[in-house]
C-alpha positions as CSV (number, residue, x, y, z in Angstrom):
1,M,-180.6,-214.0,89.1
2,S,-176.9,-213.8,88.2
3,I,-177.1,-214.8,84.5
4,N,-173.7,-214.8,83.0
5,K,-172.0,-213.3,86.1
6,E,-168.5,-214.7,86.4
7,T,-167.3,-215.9,89.8
8,I,-163.5,-215.7,90.0
9,L,-162.1,-218.2,92.4
10,S,-159.8,-216.9,95.2
11,D,-156.1,-217.7,94.8
12,N,-156.3,-220.3,97.6
13,A,-159.6,-221.9,96.5
14,F,-159.6,-225.7,96.7
15,L,-162.9,-227.1,95.5
16,V,-163.5,-230.9,96.0
17,S,-166.2,-233.2,95.0
18,E,-166.6,-237.0,94.7
19,T,-168.8,-239.1,92.5
20,D,-169.7,-242.7,92.1
21,I,-169.0,-244.6,88.9
22,K,-172.2,-243.0,87.3
23,G,-171.2,-239.5,88.1
24,T,-173.6,-239.1,91.0
25,I,-172.3,-236.7,93.7
26,I,-171.5,-238.4,97.0
27,F,-169.4,-235.6,98.6
28,A,-168.7,-231.9,98.1
29,N,-166.7,-229.6,100.3
30,K,-167.9,-226.2,101.5
31,Q,-165.9,-224.2,99.0
32,F,-167.4,-226.2,96.1
33,C,-170.9,-225.6,97.5
34,D,-170.2,-221.9,98.0
35,V,-168.9,-221.3,94.5
36,S,-171.5,-223.4,92.8
37,E,-174.2,-221.8,95.0
38,Y,-175.8,-225.1,95.9
39,T,-176.1,-226.5,99.4
40,L,-174.6,-229.9,100.2
41,E,-178.1,-231.3,100.5
42,E,-179.0,-230.1,97.0
43,L,-175.9,-231.7,95.5
44,I,-175.7,-235.2,97.2
45,G,-177.4,-237.8,95.0
46,K,-177.5,-235.5,91.9
47,P,-175.6,-236.0,88.7
48,H,-172.3,-234.0,88.6
49,N,-173.3,-232.6,85.2
50,L,-175.8,-230.4,87.2
51,I,-173.0,-227.8,87.1
52,R,-172.0,-228.4,83.5
53,H,-171.9,-225.2,81.5
54,E,-173.5,-225.3,78.1
55,D,-170.3,-223.7,76.6
56,M,-168.3,-226.9,77.4
57,P,-168.0,-229.1,74.3
58,A,-169.1,-232.7,74.6
59,A,-165.6,-233.8,73.4
60,A,-164.0,-232.5,76.5
61,F,-166.2,-234.6,78.7
62,K,-165.8,-237.6,76.5
63,D,-162.0,-237.3,76.9
64,L,-162.4,-236.9,80.7
65,W,-164.6,-240.0,81.1
66,E,-162.5,-242.2,78.8
67,T,-159.4,-241.2,80.8
68,V,-160.7,-241.8,84.3
69,K,-162.6,-244.9,83.4
70,S,-159.3,-246.4,82.1
71,G,-157.8,-245.7,85.5
72,N,-155.9,-242.6,84.6
73,V,-155.9,-239.1,86.1
74,W,-157.4,-236.4,84.0
75,Q,-156.5,-232.7,84.1
76,G,-158.1,-229.9,82.3
77,Y,-159.8,-226.5,82.3
78,V,-163.6,-226.6,82.8
79,K,-166.2,-223.9,82.7
80,N,-169.0,-224.7,85.2
81,K,-172.3,-223.0,85.9
82,T,-173.7,-221.7,89.1
83,K,-177.2,-222.3,90.5
84,S,-178.1,-218.7,89.6
85,G,-177.0,-219.0,86.0
86,G,-173.5,-217.5,86.4
87,F,-170.3,-219.4,85.7
88,Y,-166.8,-220.0,87.0
89,W,-163.6,-221.5,85.5
90,V,-161.5,-224.1,87.2
91,Y,-158.4,-226.2,86.6
92,A,-159.6,-229.6,87.5
93,T,-157.7,-232.8,88.4
94,I,-159.8,-236.0,88.6
95,Y,-158.6,-239.1,90.2
96,P,-160.2,-242.6,89.9
97,Y,-160.1,-244.6,93.1
98,K,-161.8,-247.6,94.8
99,N,-163.8,-246.9,98.0
100,D,-163.9,-249.1,101.1
101,N,-166.4,-251.4,99.4
102,N,-164.1,-251.7,96.3
103,E,-166.5,-249.7,94.2
104,Q,-165.1,-247.3,91.6
105,C,-165.4,-243.6,92.5
106,Y,-163.9,-240.4,91.3
107,I,-162.5,-237.4,93.3
108,S,-162.2,-234.0,91.6
109,I,-160.1,-231.2,93.0
110,R,-160.2,-227.8,91.4
111,R,-158.2,-224.6,91.8
112,K,-158.1,-221.2,90.2
113,P,-156.9,-221.2,86.6
114,S,-154.7,-218.5,85.1
115,L,-156.4,-215.8,83.1
116,D,-154.3,-216.7,80.1
117,E,-155.4,-220.4,80.2
118,V,-159.1,-219.4,80.6
119,K,-158.8,-217.2,77.5
120,K,-157.0,-219.9,75.5
121,H,-159.6,-222.6,76.5
122,E,-162.5,-220.3,75.9
123,Q,-161.4,-220.0,72.3
124,L,-160.5,-223.7,72.0
125,Y,-163.9,-224.8,73.3
126,K,-165.8,-222.4,71.0
127,S,-164.0,-224.0,68.0
128,M,-165.0,-227.5,69.2
129,R,-168.8,-226.8,69.4
């Protein structure tokens, strides 16, 4: 078990996942699977909050969902948890889009955040809980 072990993303990391309107995972790229420690088969059909770290305040996700459901792009810093109980920080950008069946979906791309931003958001999120 890797409880509380931090995974630092590589400088060129590009984690991608897609969800349906309910937040159910419909796609994840290999880097997302590798960092989260889940296989694609373990992720598909599961709620994206499977990787939500308990340190993340509910208000951050409320803002995220209100933003994307209104058709706007959301960007922010997110602490996620790994399958083994560790964690990793990302700078996420989430885009709402309509799929080929005209159904609302969301695609999230993530990259490595700066250490300064992680420290800043770690403190901010502690103050919001």
